[in-house]
Rosetta silent file (secondary structure, phi, psi, omega in degrees, C-alpha in Angstrom):
SEQUENCE: XXXXXXXXXXXXXXXXXXXXXXXXXXXXXXXXXXXXXXXXXXXXXXXXXXXXXXXXXXXXXXXXXXXXXXXXXXXXXXXXXXXXXXXXXXXXXXXXXXXXXXX
SCORE:     score description
SCORE:     0.000 S_00000001
   1 L     0.000  134.331  176.694  139.099  246.378   97.243 S_00000001
   2 E  -143.996  166.107 -179.990  141.371  243.640   95.889 S_00000001
   3 E  -140.605  154.655  172.197  144.900  243.194   94.589 S_00000001
   4 E  -108.112  120.427 -179.745  146.786  240.819   92.330 S_00000001
   5 E  -115.645  160.241  178.169  150.095  239.754   93.899 S_00000001
   6 E  -123.417  123.949  175.634  152.982  237.639   92.629 S_00000001
   7 E  -153.864  139.752  178.781  154.834  235.223   94.898 S_00000001
   8 L    65.797   25.857  179.504  156.489  231.865   94.324 S_00000001
   9 L    78.429    8.952  179.694  156.161  232.209   90.543 S_00000001
  10 E  -128.210  163.584  178.465  152.355  232.378   90.735 S_00000001
  11 E  -116.160  141.187 -177.977  149.768  235.151   90.854 S_00000001
  12 E  -132.527  141.199  172.156  146.969  235.398   93.420 S_00000001
  13 E   -94.765  123.142 -175.422  143.915  237.646   93.750 S_00000001
  14 E  -128.410  150.812  175.175  143.632  238.719   97.389 S_00000001
  15 L  -132.069  154.752  176.062  141.271  240.841   99.486 S_00000001
  16 L   -59.351  133.714  179.499  141.595  241.952  103.123 S_00000001
  17 L    94.764   -9.193 -179.336  140.366  239.185  105.428 S_00000001
  18 L   -92.098  159.883  175.414  140.919  236.296  103.012 S_00000001
  19 E  -110.219  141.893  179.541  143.289  233.357  103.411 S_00000001
  20 E  -140.847  140.700  176.327  145.570  232.177  100.643 S_00000001
  21 E   -97.870  123.686 -179.937  148.066  229.282  100.414 S_00000001
  22 E  -122.665  172.192  174.865  151.327  230.265   98.742 S_00000001
  23 E   -59.556  156.792 -174.471  154.704  228.624   98.211 S_00000001
  24 L   -52.408  128.049  173.683  156.819  228.372  101.376 S_00000001
  25 L  -117.375  146.784  178.870  157.861  231.712  102.874 S_00000001
  26 L   -72.612  139.223  178.043  160.346  232.113  105.711 S_00000001
  27 L   144.169  158.193  179.126  158.820  233.099  109.044 S_00000001
  28 L   -92.298  162.949  176.446  157.101  231.819  112.149 S_00000001
  29 L   -64.378  131.999 -177.841  153.359  231.490  112.719 S_00000001
  30 L    96.682  -12.052  179.634  151.977  234.867  113.764 S_00000001
  31 L   -74.827  153.488  178.342  154.705  236.842  111.977 S_00000001
  32 E   -97.311  136.999 -178.838  153.788  239.697  109.629 S_00000001
  33 E  -123.172  136.521  174.567  154.886  239.559  105.981 S_00000001
  34 E  -108.075  121.942  178.793  154.911  242.436  103.468 S_00000001
  35 E  -100.947  118.699 -174.859  154.428  241.423   99.841 S_00000001
  36 L  -104.340   -7.397  176.040  155.735  244.119   97.482 S_00000001
  37 L   -84.047   73.315 -179.718  155.207  242.394   94.118 S_00000001
  38 E   -98.684  119.417 -176.076  151.763  243.966   93.603 S_00000001
  39 E   -91.734  -30.890 -176.049  150.684  243.822   89.957 S_00000001
  40 E  -154.221  142.113  172.516  147.230  245.420   90.210 S_00000001
  41 E  -130.696  127.645  179.893  145.083  247.193   92.803 S_00000001
  42 E  -124.098  128.726  177.164  141.357  247.727   92.239 S_00000001
  43 E  -131.103   90.769 -175.336  139.090  249.799   94.488 S_00000001
  44 L    69.188 -122.362  178.758  135.659  249.972   92.875 S_00000001
  45 L   -88.220   -8.706 -179.862  136.088  251.737   89.506 S_00000001
  46 E   -86.808  106.010 -177.709  139.592  252.967   90.412 S_00000001
  47 E  -117.429  127.581  177.608  142.016  250.415   88.906 S_00000001
  48 E  -117.250  124.419 -177.891  145.797  250.826   89.044 S_00000001
  49 E  -116.443  132.025  178.124  147.925  248.512   86.922 S_00000001
  50 L   -88.748  164.647  178.554  151.707  248.241   87.243 S_00000001
  51 L  -132.010   80.320   -1.596  154.214  247.694   84.478 S_00000001
  52 L   -88.120  -21.527 -178.784  154.986  245.074   85.744 S_00000001
  53 L  -118.306  157.284  176.702  154.621  246.083   89.439 S_00000001
  54 L   -82.915  128.992  178.070  153.113  249.100   91.196 S_00000001
  55 L   -74.241  131.328  176.989  155.702  251.319   92.878 S_00000001
  56 L    82.686   -5.648  179.638  154.999  251.870   96.571 S_00000001
  57 L   -88.009  142.375  176.923  152.138  249.361   96.737 S_00000001
  58 E  -150.830  153.291  177.190  152.281  246.579   99.313 S_00000001
  59 E  -116.785  125.897  179.220  150.082  243.898  100.794 S_00000001
  60 E   -99.193  130.161 -178.082  150.432  243.136  104.508 S_00000001
  61 E  -137.750  160.241  177.861  149.669  239.574  105.600 S_00000001
  62 E  -118.030  136.449  178.584  150.038  237.404  108.692 S_00000001
  63 E   -76.233  121.863 -179.955  151.361  233.841  108.624 S_00000001
  64 E  -109.833  -16.721 -179.421  148.689  231.525  110.032 S_00000001
  65 E  -159.723  141.996  170.226  150.084  228.114  109.023 S_00000001
  66 E  -122.924  128.155 -177.381  153.263  226.434  107.786 S_00000001
  67 E  -164.086 -167.018  178.513  152.793  222.925  106.432 S_00000001
  68 E  -123.017  142.937  175.924  152.965  220.320  103.691 S_00000001
  69 L   -74.606  179.379  175.332  150.397  219.513  101.003 S_00000001
  70 L   -66.559  155.897 -178.249  149.082  216.045  100.240 S_00000001
  71 L   -72.603  134.977  174.686  151.523  213.595   98.711 S_00000001
  72 E  -106.909  126.105 -178.885  151.800  213.527   94.920 S_00000001
  73 E   -90.164  130.071  175.859  152.927  210.174   93.507 S_00000001
  74 E  -112.464  117.751 -176.878  155.431  210.202   90.622 S_00000001
  75 E  -125.189  123.676  177.838  155.579  206.836   88.823 S_00000001
  76 E  -116.097  143.247 -179.832  157.875  206.079   85.885 S_00000001
  77 E  -152.979  140.739  171.839  157.853  202.860   83.881 S_00000001
  78 E  -118.601  125.518 -174.240  159.370  201.530   80.675 S_00000001
  79 L   -67.085  144.989  176.466  157.543  198.613   79.176 S_00000001
  80 L    62.436   10.388 -177.366  159.304  195.251   78.807 S_00000001
  81 L  -114.920   -9.481 -179.027  162.488  196.546   80.475 S_00000001
  82 L    75.297   17.939 -179.293  161.777  195.972   84.166 S_00000001
  83 E   -98.142  115.465  177.667  162.265  199.677   84.885 S_00000001
  84 E  -142.201  130.052  177.470  159.900  201.051   87.512 S_00000001
  85 E  -132.678  128.393  178.119  160.455  204.034   89.828 S_00000001
  86 E  -123.161  122.250  179.687  157.914  205.270   92.369 S_00000001
  87 E  -130.377  154.984  176.031  158.544  208.522   94.223 S_00000001
  88 E  -122.145  152.832  179.424  156.426  210.772   96.390 S_00000001
  89 E  -142.104  133.668  175.227  156.567  214.538   96.883 S_00000001
  90 L  -121.466  113.070 -177.323  154.951  216.810   99.473 S_00000001
  91 L   -76.453  135.180  176.095  155.151  220.509   98.606 S_00000001
  92 E   -77.391  143.247  178.831  155.770  222.971  101.451 S_00000001
  93 E  -140.360  162.508  173.595  153.271  225.827  101.777 S_00000001
  94 E  -127.252  127.829  176.207  152.558  228.908  103.865 S_00000001
  95 E   -94.735  126.450 -178.572  148.978  229.984  104.609 S_00000001
  96 E  -114.329  141.776  169.927  148.591  233.768  104.774 S_00000001
  97 E  -108.001  121.920 -175.672  145.730  235.880  106.089 S_00000001
  98 E   -77.406  126.454 -178.186  145.584  239.188  104.235 S_00000001
  99 E  -100.768  -45.521 -171.931  145.377  242.157  106.603 S_00000001
 100 E  -153.738  147.971  173.542  145.783  245.307  104.478 S_00000001
 101 E  -120.146  118.869 -178.414  146.347  246.561  100.937 S_00000001
 102 E  -117.540  136.730  178.863  148.244  249.850  100.705 S_00000001
 103 L  -106.344    0.000    0.000  148.872  251.849   97.534 S_00000001
């Protein structure tokens, strides 16, 4: 059984027992989160597709980590003008462990 969920402007395929890194969600480590933007649920040959989301479907997950990704360097330059800007960015993330998919 698996589901397609939408969070943080992205879509993820999740199954019970898997870990997934998503955009930062509010909550402490060990807290339970219910994701209600479920786009698709598949259980063998039984596939349910929402338009755009399934009513009453939810994915229950537990927060296992809150952190920052590796630094991404942003470098801008204009030739012959002496213009150079170097910036770094570390995106915040939340690691979730999927516990249950309910339809």
